[in-house]
MIKOLGU-154966 format. One record per residue (C-alpha): residue number from 1; x, y, z. Coordinates in nm, 2 decimals, m for minus. Layout:
BEGIN
ATOM   i     px     py     pz
ATOM NUM      X      Y      Z
...
//
This chain:
BEGIN
ATOM   i     px     py     pz
ATOM   1  12.73  11.72   5.71
ATOM   2  12.92  11.95   5.95
ATOM   3  12.76  12.10   6.26
ATOM   4  12.95  12.37   6.43
ATOM   5  12.98  12.35   6.82
ATOM   6  12.69  12.55   6.97
ATOM   7  12.87  12.80   7.21
ATOM   8  12.75  12.76   7.56
ATOM   9  12.66  13.12   7.75
ATOM  10  12.51  13.13   8.07
ATOM  11  12.34  13.45   8.03
ATOM  12  12.08  13.25   7.77
ATOM  13  11.97  13.06   8.10
ATOM  14  11.96  13.35   8.32
ATOM  15  11.74  13.53   8.05
ATOM  16  11.41  13.37   8.14
ATOM  17  11.50  13.56   8.50
ATOM  18  11.59  13.85   8.41
ATOM  19  11.30  14.04   8.60
ATOM  20  11.42  13.88   8.91
ATOM  21  11.75  13.93   8.84
ATOM  22  11.69  14.30   8.77
ATOM  23  11.51  14.35   9.10
ATOM  24  11.77  14.17   9.28
ATOM  25  12.05  14.40   9.15
ATOM  26  11.84  14.73   9.20
ATOM  27  11.78  14.65   9.57
ATOM  28  12.16  14.56   9.61
ATOM  29  12.29  14.86   9.48
ATOM  30  12.06  15.06   9.68
ATOM  31  12.08  14.87  10.00
ATOM  32  12.47  14.91   9.95
ATOM  33  12.45  15.30   9.89
ATOM  34  12.23  15.36  10.21
ATOM  35  12.47  15.15  10.43
ATOM  36  12.77  15.35  10.28
ATOM  37  12.59  15.69  10.36
ATOM  38  12.55  15.59  10.74
ATOM  39  12.93  15.63  10.85
ATOM  40  12.88  15.97  10.64
ATOM  41  12.61  16.07  10.81
ATOM  42  12.73  16.01  11.16
ATOM  43  13.03  16.21  11.08
ATOM  44  12.81  16.50  10.97
ATOM  45  12.62  16.45  11.30
ATOM  46  12.96  16.43  11.53
ATOM  47  13.10  16.74  11.36
ATOM  48  12.79  16.94  11.38
ATOM  49  12.56  16.80  11.63
ATOM  50  12.81  16.92  11.92
ATOM  51  12.91  17.26  11.93
ATOM  52  13.24  17.33  12.12
ATOM  53  13.32  17.66  12.29
ATOM  54  13.55  17.80  12.57
ATOM  55  13.43  17.94  12.90
ATOM  56  13.68  18.05  13.16
ATOM  57  13.92  17.86  12.99
ATOM  58  13.78  17.55  12.99
ATOM  59  13.65  17.35  12.65
ATOM  60  13.27  17.25  12.69
ATOM  61  13.04  17.10  12.42
ATOM  62  12.67  17.21  12.35
ATOM  63  12.42  16.91  12.20
ATOM  64  12.23  17.05  11.89
ATOM  65  11.94  16.84  12.00
ATOM  66  11.67  16.90  11.75
ATOM  67  11.96  16.87  11.46
ATOM  68  12.09  16.54  11.63
ATOM  69  11.74  16.40  11.63
ATOM  70  11.66  16.48  11.29
ATOM  71  11.97  16.34  11.13
ATOM  72  11.96  16.03  11.36
ATOM  73  11.61  15.98  11.27
ATOM  74  11.73  16.00  10.88
ATOM  75  11.99  15.74  10.99
ATOM  76  11.74  15.52  11.15
ATOM  77  11.52  15.56  10.81
ATOM  78  11.79  15.44  10.61
ATOM  79  11.89  15.15  10.81
ATOM  80  11.52  15.06  10.80
ATOM  81  11.51  15.10  10.43
ATOM  82  11.84  14.89  10.38
ATOM  83  11.69  14.60  10.59
ATOM  84  11.40  14.58  10.37
ATOM  85  11.61  14.61  10.05
ATOM  86  11.82  14.32  10.21
ATOM  87  11.49  14.11  10.25
ATOM  88  11.39  14.20   9.88
ATOM  89  11.77  14.08   9.79
ATOM  90  11.75  13.76   9.98
ATOM  91  11.42  13.69   9.80
ATOM  92  11.51  13.76   9.43
ATOM  93  11.86  13.62   9.44
ATOM  94  11.71  13.29   9.56
ATOM  95  11.45  13.33   9.28
ATOM  96  11.74  13.41   9.01
ATOM  97  11.95  13.13   9.14
ATOM  98  11.70  12.86   9.16
ATOM  99  11.55  12.96   8.83
ATOM 100  11.91  12.93   8.67
ATOM 101  11.93  12.57   8.83
ATOM 102  11.60  12.46   8.68
ATOM 103  11.67  12.62   8.33
ATOM 104  12.04  12.44   8.33
ATOM 105  11.87  12.10   8.44
ATOM 106  11.61  12.13   8.16
ATOM 107  11.83  12.24   7.89
ATOM 108  12.08  11.96   7.99
ATOM 109  11.87  11.69   8.05
ATOM 110  11.71  11.75   7.70
ATOM 111  12.09  11.79   7.58
ATOM 112  12.15  11.43   7.69
ATOM 113  11.82  11.28   7.56
ATOM 114  11.97  11.40   7.21
ATOM 115  12.28  11.23   7.24
ATOM 116  12.35  10.93   7.05
ATOM 117  12.47  10.62   7.24
ATOM 118  12.83  10.70   7.15
ATOM 119  12.80  11.05   7.33
ATOM 120  12.69  10.88   7.63
ATOM 121  12.97  10.61   7.60
ATOM 122  13.24  10.85   7.59
ATOM 123  13.11  11.08   7.93
ATOM 124  12.99  10.77   8.11
ATOM 125  12.64  10.76   8.28
ATOM 126  12.76  10.82   8.62
ATOM 127  12.93  11.14   8.52
ATOM 128  12.63  11.26   8.34
ATOM 129  12.44  11.19   8.67
ATOM 130  12.69  11.42   8.88
ATOM 131  12.69  11.69   8.59
ATOM 132  12.32  11.69   8.58
ATOM 133  12.25  11.71   8.96
ATOM 134  12.54  11.81   9.17
ATOM 135  12.72  12.05   8.93
ATOM 136  12.41  12.22   8.85
ATOM 137  12.34  12.28   9.19
ATOM 138  12.67  12.40   9.31
ATOM 139  12.62  12.69   9.00
ATOM 140  12.28  12.75   9.17
ATOM 141  12.37  12.80   9.50
ATOM 142  12.71  13.02   9.38
ATOM 143  12.45  13.22   9.21
ATOM 144  12.24  13.25   9.52
ATOM 145  12.50  13.33   9.74
ATOM 146  12.77  13.57   9.54
ATOM 147  12.51  13.79   9.35
ATOM 148  12.48  14.03   9.67
ATOM 149  12.85  14.05   9.74
ATOM 150  12.94  14.07   9.39
ATOM 151  12.75  14.39   9.34
ATOM 152  12.80  14.50   9.70
ATOM 153  13.21  14.50   9.72
ATOM 154  13.29  14.68   9.45
ATOM 155  13.08  14.96   9.52
ATOM 156  13.14  14.95   9.90
ATOM 157  13.51  14.92   9.84
ATOM 158  13.55  15.21   9.60
ATOM 159  13.33  15.44   9.81
ATOM 160  13.46  15.34  10.14
ATOM 161  13.82  15.38  10.03
ATOM 162  13.73  15.72   9.85
ATOM 163  13.59  15.83  10.17
ATOM 164  13.88  15.73  10.40
ATOM 165  14.14  15.86  10.18
ATOM 166  13.96  16.21  10.18
ATOM 167  13.91  16.20  10.56
ATOM 168  14.28  16.11  10.62
ATOM 169  14.54  16.06  10.36
ATOM 170  14.80  15.95  10.62
ATOM 171  14.61  15.69  10.78
ATOM 172  14.52  15.53  10.42
ATOM 173  14.88  15.47  10.36
ATOM 174  14.81  15.13  10.58
ATOM 175  14.59  15.04  10.26
ATOM 176  14.88  15.07  10.04
ATOM 177  15.08  14.80  10.24
ATOM 178  14.77  14.58  10.30
ATOM 179  14.58  14.56  10.00
ATOM 180  14.86  14.43   9.77
ATOM 181  14.94  14.16  10.01
ATOM 182  14.56  14.04  10.04
ATOM 183  14.55  14.06   9.65
ATOM 184  14.86  13.83   9.61
ATOM 185  14.73  13.58   9.85
ATOM 186  14.38  13.57   9.70
ATOM 187  14.54  13.51   9.34
ATOM 188  14.74  13.23   9.50
ATOM 189  14.47  13.05   9.68
ATOM 190  14.23  13.08   9.37
ATOM 191  14.49  12.91   9.16
ATOM 192  14.55  12.63   9.37
ATOM 193  14.20  12.58   9.46
ATOM 194  14.06  12.49   9.10
ATOM 195  14.22  12.17   9.04
ATOM 196  14.11  12.05   9.36
ATOM 197  13.76  12.14   9.31
ATOM 198  13.77  11.96   8.99
ATOM 199  13.89  11.65   9.17
ATOM 200  13.61  11.67   9.41
ATOM 201  13.35  11.66   9.14
ATOM 202  13.53  11.36   8.95
ATOM 203  13.53  11.19   9.29
ATOM 204  13.16  11.21   9.29
ATOM 205  13.16  11.04   8.94
ATOM 206  13.33  10.76   9.07
ATOM 207  13.10  10.74   9.39
ATOM 208  12.79  10.77   9.19
ATOM 209  12.95  10.48   8.95
ATOM 210  13.01  10.25   9.23
ATOM 211  12.66  10.31   9.38
ATOM 212  12.47  10.28   9.06
ATOM 213  12.63   9.96   9.00
ATOM 214  12.60   9.81   9.36
ATOM 215  12.20   9.88   9.35
ATOM 216  12.14   9.75   9.00
ATOM 217  12.35   9.42   9.10
ATOM 218  12.21   9.37   9.44
ATOM 219  12.07   9.02   9.36
ATOM 220  12.40   8.89   9.20
ATOM 221  12.59   9.05   9.50
ATOM 222  12.37   8.89   9.79
ATOM 223  12.37   8.55   9.56
ATOM 224  12.77   8.53   9.57
ATOM 225  12.80   8.67   9.93
ATOM 226  13.03   8.97   9.78
ATOM 227  12.88   9.22  10.03
ATOM 228  13.21   9.27  10.20
ATOM 229  13.40   9.29   9.85
ATOM 230  13.16   9.58   9.78
ATOM 231  13.17   9.77  10.08
ATOM 232  13.53   9.78  10.06
ATOM 233  13.51   9.93   9.69
ATOM 234  13.28  10.18   9.82
ATOM 235  13.51  10.26  10.14
ATOM 236  13.79  10.34   9.87
ATOM 237  13.58  10.58   9.68
ATOM 238  13.41  10.73   9.97
ATOM 239  13.76  10.79  10.13
ATOM 240  13.89  10.93   9.80
ATOM 241  13.58  11.19   9.80
ATOM 242  13.64  11.28  10.17
ATOM 243  14.02  11.33  10.12
ATOM 244  13.94  11.53   9.79
ATOM 245  13.71  11.75   9.99
ATOM 246  13.91  11.82  10.28
ATOM 247  14.18  11.95  10.05
ATOM 248  13.96  12.17   9.87
ATOM 249  13.74  12.31  10.15
ATOM 250  14.09  12.38  10.36
ATOM 251  14.16  12.65  10.09
ATOM 252  13.84  12.82  10.21
ATOM 253  13.94  12.79  10.57
ATOM 254  14.30  12.91  10.47
ATOM 255  14.12  13.22  10.33
ATOM 256  13.91  13.30  10.61
ATOM 257  14.19  13.25  10.85
ATOM 258  14.43  13.49  10.63
ATOM 259  14.16  13.76  10.58
ATOM 260  14.08  13.74  10.94
ATOM 261  14.47  13.83  11.03
ATOM 262  14.50  14.09  10.75
ATOM 263  14.16  14.26  10.90
ATOM 264  14.31  14.26  11.25
ATOM 265  14.66  14.38  11.12
ATOM 266  14.48  14.64  10.93
ATOM 267  14.29  14.79  11.22
ATOM 268  14.57  14.79  11.47
ATOM 269  14.78  14.96  11.21
ATOM 270  14.52  15.27  11.17
ATOM 271  14.48  15.27  11.56
ATOM 272  14.86  15.30  11.61
ATOM 273  14.91  15.54  11.34
ATOM 274  14.57  15.75  11.45
ATOM 275  14.65  15.72  11.81
ATOM 276  14.99  15.91  11.76
ATOM 277  14.84  16.14  11.51
ATOM 278  14.57  16.27  11.78
ATOM 279  14.82  16.31  12.03
ATOM 280  15.06  16.51  11.84
ATOM 281  14.77  16.71  11.67
ATOM 282  14.62  16.76  12.02
ATOM 283  14.29  16.82  11.79
ATOM 284  13.98  16.68  11.95
ATOM 285  13.79  16.67  11.64
ATOM 286  14.02  16.41  11.52
ATOM 287  13.86  16.16  11.77
ATOM 288  13.52  16.23  11.57
ATOM 289  13.70  16.16  11.24
ATOM 290  13.88  15.86  11.35
ATOM 291  13.52  15.73  11.47
ATOM 292  13.39  15.76  11.08
ATOM 293  13.72  15.66  10.95
ATOM 294  13.72  15.32  11.14
ATOM 295  13.37  15.26  11.01
ATOM 296  13.47  15.30  10.63
ATOM 297  13.78  15.09  10.75
ATOM 298  13.52  14.83  10.87
ATOM 299  13.31  14.83  10.52
ATOM 300  13.63  14.85  10.32
ATOM 301  13.76  14.52  10.49
ATOM 302  13.45  14.34  10.51
ATOM 303  13.42  14.41  10.13
ATOM 304  13.75  14.31  10.06
ATOM 305  13.65  13.94  10.25
ATOM 306  13.35  13.95  10.05
ATOM 307  13.56  13.97   9.73
ATOM 308  13.77  13.65   9.85
ATOM 309  13.48  13.46   9.94
ATOM 310  13.33  13.55   9.58
ATOM 311  13.68  13.44   9.40
ATOM 312  13.65  13.11   9.58
ATOM 313  13.29  13.05   9.53
ATOM 314  13.36  13.15   9.13
ATOM 315  13.65  12.90   9.13
ATOM 316  13.43  12.63   9.26
ATOM 317  13.14  12.67   9.04
ATOM 318  13.41  12.72   8.77
ATOM 319  13.49  12.38   8.78
ATOM 320  13.13  12.27   8.79
ATOM 321  13.04  12.50   8.52
ATOM 322  13.33  12.38   8.29
ATOM 323  13.19  12.01   8.32
ATOM 324  12.80  12.15   8.25
ATOM 325  12.98  12.33   7.93
ATOM 326  13.13  12.03   7.82
ATOM 327  12.80  11.84   7.83
ATOM 328  12.60  12.17   7.64
ATOM 329  12.87  12.22   7.39
ATOM 330  12.89  11.84   7.26
ATOM 331  12.72  11.81   6.96
ATOM 332  12.51  11.47   6.93
ATOM 333  12.64  11.25   6.65
ATOM 334  12.29  11.18   6.56
ATOM 335  12.18  11.49   6.40
ATOM 336  11.80  11.54   6.33
ATOM 337  11.86  11.67   5.98
ATOM 338  11.57  11.48   5.84
ATOM 339  11.26  11.64   5.66
ATOM 340  11.03  11.34   5.61
ATOM 341  10.76  11.30   5.87
ATOM 342  10.61  10.99   5.79
ATOM 343  10.74  10.63   5.70
ATOM 344  10.54  10.47   5.43
ATOM 345  10.59  10.10   5.49
ATOM 346  10.80   9.86   5.68
ATOM 347  11.02   9.73   5.40
ATOM 348  11.37   9.72   5.50
ATOM 349  11.68   9.73   5.33
ATOM 350  12.08   9.74   5.46
ATOM 351  12.33   9.83   5.20
ATOM 352  12.68   9.76   5.26
ATOM 353  12.63   9.88   5.60
ATOM 354  12.96   9.91   5.82
ATOM 355  13.00  10.03   6.19
ATOM 356  13.26  10.06   6.46
ATOM 357  13.20  10.16   6.84
ATOM 358  13.54  10.35   6.87
ATOM 359  13.68  10.56   6.61
ATOM 360  13.97  10.35   6.62
ATOM 361  13.84  10.02   6.69
ATOM 362  13.77   9.74   6.47
ATOM 363  13.43   9.71   6.31
ATOM 364  13.16   9.58   6.50
ATOM 365  12.92   9.54   6.17
ATOM 366  13.10   9.50   5.85
ATOM 367  12.94   9.47   5.48
ATOM 368  12.60   9.41   5.57
ATOM 369  12.35   9.38   5.29
ATOM 370  12.00   9.25   5.30
ATOM 371  11.63   9.31   5.17
ATOM 372  11.31   9.23   5.37
ATOM 373  10.96   9.34   5.22
ATOM 374  10.68   9.48   5.43
ATOM 375  10.52   9.22   5.66
ATOM 376  10.80   8.97   5.65
ATOM 377  10.92   8.80   5.96
ATOM 378  11.29   8.81   5.98
ATOM 379  11.50   8.59   6.22
ATOM 380  11.83   8.71   6.35
ATOM 381  12.09   8.46   6.52
ATOM 382  12.43   8.43   6.58
ATOM 383  12.71   8.34   6.86
ATOM 384  12.75   8.58   7.16
ATOM 385  12.92   8.87   7.04
ATOM 386  12.81   8.85   6.68
ATOM 387  12.66   9.19   6.70
ATOM 388  12.29   9.11   6.66
ATOM 389  12.14   9.40   6.89
ATOM 390  12.41   9.62   6.74
ATOM 391  12.22   9.57   6.41
ATOM 392  11.91   9.69   6.59
ATOM 393  12.07  10.00   6.72
ATOM 394  12.19  10.09   6.40
ATOM 395  11.81  10.07   6.26
ATOM 396  11.66  10.27   6.56
ATOM 397  11.97  10.54   6.51
ATOM 398  12.09  10.51   6.85
ATOM 399  12.40  10.49   6.66
ATOM 400  12.48  10.63   6.29
ATOM 401  12.64  10.42   6.06
ATOM 402  12.99  10.46   5.95
ATOM 403  12.96  10.32   5.59
ATOM 404  12.66  10.23   5.39
ATOM 405  12.31  10.30   5.45
ATOM 406  11.98  10.18   5.59
ATOM 407  11.66  10.21   5.37
ATOM 408  11.32  10.22   5.56
ATOM 409  10.99  10.23   5.32
ATOM 410  11.27  10.31   5.04
ATOM 411  11.41  10.59   5.21
ATOM 412  11.72  10.67   5.41
ATOM 413  11.66  10.66   5.77
ATOM 414  11.87  10.97   5.80
ATOM 415  11.63  11.16   5.59
ATOM 416  11.36  11.10   5.82
ATOM 417  11.28  11.33   6.12
ATOM 418  11.40  11.12   6.41
ATOM 419  11.07  11.12   6.59
ATOM 420  10.88  10.99   6.28
ATOM 421  11.14  10.73   6.25
ATOM 422  11.13  10.59   6.60
ATOM 423  10.75  10.62   6.58
ATOM 424  10.72  10.38   6.32
ATOM 425  10.95  10.14   6.53
ATOM 426  10.86   9.96   6.82
ATOM 427  11.14   9.74   7.03
ATOM 428  11.15   9.51   7.30
ATOM 429  11.48   9.48   7.47
ATOM 430  11.65   9.16   7.61
ATOM 431  11.58   9.28   7.94
ATOM 432  11.24   9.38   7.95
ATOM 433  11.12   9.68   8.21
ATOM 434  10.81   9.79   8.33
ATOM 435  10.76  10.12   8.52
ATOM 436  10.63  10.18   8.87
ATOM 437  10.22  10.25   8.82
ATOM 438   9.97  10.01   8.70
ATOM 439   9.94   9.78   8.42
ATOM 440   9.70  10.08   8.24
ATOM 441   9.97  10.33   8.30
ATOM 442  10.26  10.08   8.16
ATOM 443  10.04  10.02   7.84
ATOM 444   9.96  10.39   7.78
ATOM 445  10.32  10.47   7.80
ATOM 446  10.31  10.28   7.45
ATOM 447  10.03  10.51   7.34
ATOM 448   9.87  10.79   7.58
ATOM 449   9.54  10.79   7.37
ATOM 450   9.49  10.42   7.34
ATOM 451   9.13  10.33   7.44
ATOM 452   9.08  10.04   7.70
ATOM 453   8.96   9.83   7.38
ATOM 454   9.28   9.90   7.20
ATOM 455   9.47   9.79   7.52
ATOM 456   9.29   9.46   7.58
ATOM 457   9.34   9.39   7.21
ATOM 458   9.73   9.43   7.23
ATOM 459   9.71   9.22   7.56
ATOM 460   9.54   8.92   7.37
ATOM 461   9.80   8.95   7.06
ATOM 462  10.05   8.94   7.31
ATOM 463   9.90   8.64   7.48
ATOM 464   9.86   8.84   7.82
ATOM 465   9.50   8.91   7.84
ATOM 466   9.39   8.61   8.01
ATOM 467   9.63   8.63   8.27
ATOM 468   9.55   9.03   8.31
ATOM 469   9.17   8.97   8.33
ATOM 470   9.18   8.64   8.52
ATOM 471   9.48   8.60   8.74
ATOM 472   9.48   8.96   8.86
ATOM 473   9.19   9.09   9.03
ATOM 474   9.25   9.47   8.97
ATOM 475   9.30   9.39   8.59
ATOM 476   9.44   9.66   8.42
ATOM 477   9.47   9.88   8.73
ATOM 478   9.69   9.62   8.90
ATOM 479  10.01   9.80   9.04
ATOM 480  10.32   9.72   8.91
ATOM 481  10.64   9.72   9.13
ATOM 482  10.96   9.88   9.04
ATOM 483  11.08   9.74   8.73
ATOM 484  10.79   9.49   8.71
ATOM 485  10.93   9.30   9.01
ATOM 486  10.58   9.15   9.15
ATOM 487  10.51   8.99   8.78
ATOM 488  10.67   8.72   8.65
ATOM 489  10.95   8.71   8.38
ATOM 490  10.73   8.55   8.10
ATOM 491  10.45   8.80   8.21
ATOM 492  10.66   9.10   8.20
ATOM 493  10.78   9.01   7.84
ATOM 494  10.43   8.99   7.72
ATOM 495  10.32   9.31   7.87
ATOM 496  10.64   9.45   7.71
ATOM 497  10.54   9.33   7.38
ATOM 498  10.16   9.45   7.41
ATOM 499  10.28   9.81   7.51
ATOM 500  10.51   9.80   7.20
ATOM 501  10.24   9.70   7.00
ATOM 502   9.99  10.00   7.09
ATOM 503  10.23  10.20   6.93
ATOM 504  10.12  10.06   6.59
ATOM 505  10.49  10.02   6.44
ATOM 506  10.57   9.98   6.07
ATOM 507  10.84   9.71   6.21
ATOM 508  10.83   9.55   6.56
ATOM 509  11.17   9.41   6.69
ATOM 510  11.19   9.14   6.94
ATOM 511  11.53   9.12   7.11
ATOM 512  11.54   8.77   7.26
ATOM 513  11.20   8.86   7.38
ATOM 514  11.08   8.51   7.39
ATOM 515  11.32   8.39   7.62
ATOM 516  11.08   8.34   7.92
ATOM 517  10.79   8.18   7.73
ATOM 518  10.72   7.84   7.70
ATOM 519  10.68   7.68   7.38
ATOM 520  10.30   7.67   7.34
ATOM 521  10.27   8.07   7.45
ATOM 522  10.58   8.14   7.21
ATOM 523  10.38   7.98   6.92
ATOM 524  10.05   8.14   6.99
ATOM 525  10.19   8.49   7.02
ATOM 526  10.41   8.44   6.66
ATOM 527  10.09   8.33   6.50
ATOM 528   9.89   8.62   6.63
ATOM 529  10.16   8.85   6.50
ATOM 530  10.13   8.71   6.13
ATOM 531   9.76   8.67   6.11
ATOM 532   9.62   8.98   6.28
ATOM 533   9.89   9.20   6.18
ATOM 534  10.01   9.09   5.85
ATOM 535  10.14   9.42   5.73
ATOM 536  10.39   9.49   6.02
ATOM 537  10.72   9.37   5.94
ATOM 538  10.85   9.18   6.24
ATOM 539  11.24   9.10   6.37
ATOM 540  11.30   8.86   6.59
ATOM 541  11.66   8.84   6.77
ATOM 542  11.70   8.47   6.92
ATOM 543  11.91   8.24   7.06
ATOM 544  11.71   7.96   6.99
ATOM 545  11.66   7.81   6.64
ATOM 546  11.29   7.70   6.73
ATOM 547  11.22   8.05   6.78
ATOM 548  11.28   8.15   6.42
ATOM 549  11.28   7.86   6.20
ATOM 550  10.94   7.95   6.08
ATOM 551  11.08   8.29   5.97
ATOM 552  11.03   8.43   5.61
ATOM 553  11.41   8.52   5.63
ATOM 554  11.67   8.41   5.88
ATOM 555  12.00   8.61   5.92
ATOM 556  12.31   8.46   6.05
ATOM 557  12.56   8.67   6.19
ATOM 558  12.94   8.60   6.27
ATOM 559  13.16   8.84   6.42
ATOM 560  12.97   9.14   6.25
ATOM 561  12.95   8.98   5.93
ATOM 562  12.66   8.79   5.73
ATOM 563  12.75   8.42   5.72
ATOM 564  12.44   8.30   5.59
ATOM 565  12.08   8.47   5.49
ATOM 566  11.77   8.24   5.39
ATOM 567  11.50   8.02   5.51
ATOM 568  11.55   7.75   5.77
ATOM 569  11.59   7.47   5.52
ATOM 570  11.82   7.68   5.30
ATOM 571  12.05   7.72   5.60
ATOM 572  12.06   7.37   5.74
ATOM 573  12.16   7.28   5.39
ATOM 574  12.43   7.55   5.31
ATOM 575  12.51   7.73   5.65
ATOM 576  12.75   7.56   5.89
ATOM 577  12.71   7.77   6.18
ATOM 578  12.34   7.77   6.16
ATOM 579  12.35   7.39   6.11
ATOM 580  12.57   7.36   6.41
ATOM 581  12.39   7.54   6.65
ATOM 582  12.03   7.39   6.54
ATOM 583  12.22   7.02   6.60
ATOM 584  12.34   7.12   6.95
ATOM 585  12.04   7.27   7.06
ATOM 586  11.84   6.96   6.94
ATOM 587  12.08   6.76   7.11
ATOM 588  12.01   6.94   7.43
ATOM 589  11.64   6.90   7.42
ATOM 590  11.68   6.52   7.33
ATOM 591  11.95   6.42   7.57
ATOM 592  11.84   6.21   7.87
ATOM 593  11.79   6.38   8.22
ATOM 594  12.02   6.26   8.49
//
């Protein structure tokens, strides 16, 4: 089915904050109007508050104190109102910007959660982390920082320029010279800055990747004394980030220096021309006009400086926004188009299933066909790289098949709602993971509504009840370290199996989940699954023949193809790969110890 690409629109994520956005814009516009009016009122005060007259051939001035106090009071009032509006602006621009960040993070996280593994592979995990954190933070900060100058600058620029030209067209000639130069410089800096900001974000991707890899593999690094090597690798990506940051932020410094130089040049030019005009005109009133004119000049130049900063901020956030947009507009290859909301039973069929990870790569799974009845125990075995785990990923719809179909309960798994499909499946991966919290918290992660009796029953089936109640003083309330670091590998596997059982699945998938168990515990656990949950279909991926030899069916994979399918006795007789694995493992267990 063809799914059109969803177009990313920033307004969608600003809409929940439209009240704060409106209040911020309202405050900004009126604050700007009040600030623009103050130089105009000052000019009125200077023109009308001082009355000029001649006496005995001497020019004298009379101060109209009531008028000055009245108009001065209005100016002070306007300044105080502008201050209050500035506070309101700061409050609501912050709320708008942070709200935008919240909405973007929420939407992007949900989008990533819906991605197929193939989508995640195409972006890479470290890049997704950067896009979800740093890129969104830049967009949020930009919204906070530029909303005020974005609205103020055009208003201030237009009105200040209009008033300045009205007051003195000849002095305004300076603007005709300066403004095109400033605009050209700004365009040049903006064009040059964008690729540099993109490079900074890519460098952040790399530093996140190296950091993530080194922290996850910390034990391996220390065991092999590779700390120096990893430090050097981190130094390289850190240096690349530092260099990229310096080059990008250097453009901001260039912008400030250039704008400051142009501002001073403009002011000096106006003073030179204005001084010459006042001397030739010999008009004292022109001094008053010059004071107001320079106030408007200061506002105009300040607005131009703000415009330049806004452009550079937008350029930086545009690079981040483009990366966010790429995530949001990428449609997951796994589409939740199904309508069936319940899996009837745990029967399973693969019909000529083929799959490849890359679009142009070789098949990882090819022409897989087999059937499994409800309640049966399937063992899956094969050499390393035979795509045993890939088979399970297809069943869970982490990836979609390229050819063929998978039936669960007699229905194509693509016809189920994804939530319904995954609710019917429980999987324990090769590396069992527990979460920080207590044993109870981890079990409730499987079923939030499970009672203590249900938790104890699941622990009992998983052969974990005894060590939880007898070996751990706090029982179910025993704290679990990060990743289950304070329990053994076998205990961690059994707790994860108990958590999976609490989901009451139609199919339980154990991906090499007996590797840390002794043979007695493994036998007891498999017997419990068969006798106490007879209608639950069980799929066990194993490296050892002893783990699956009593399975109802055994699937032997070789380079993504079925090499054998049958019972243990049938495969020992007819399948050379299975027979060789069994022979080698038997020899390993019976050879004399040195």
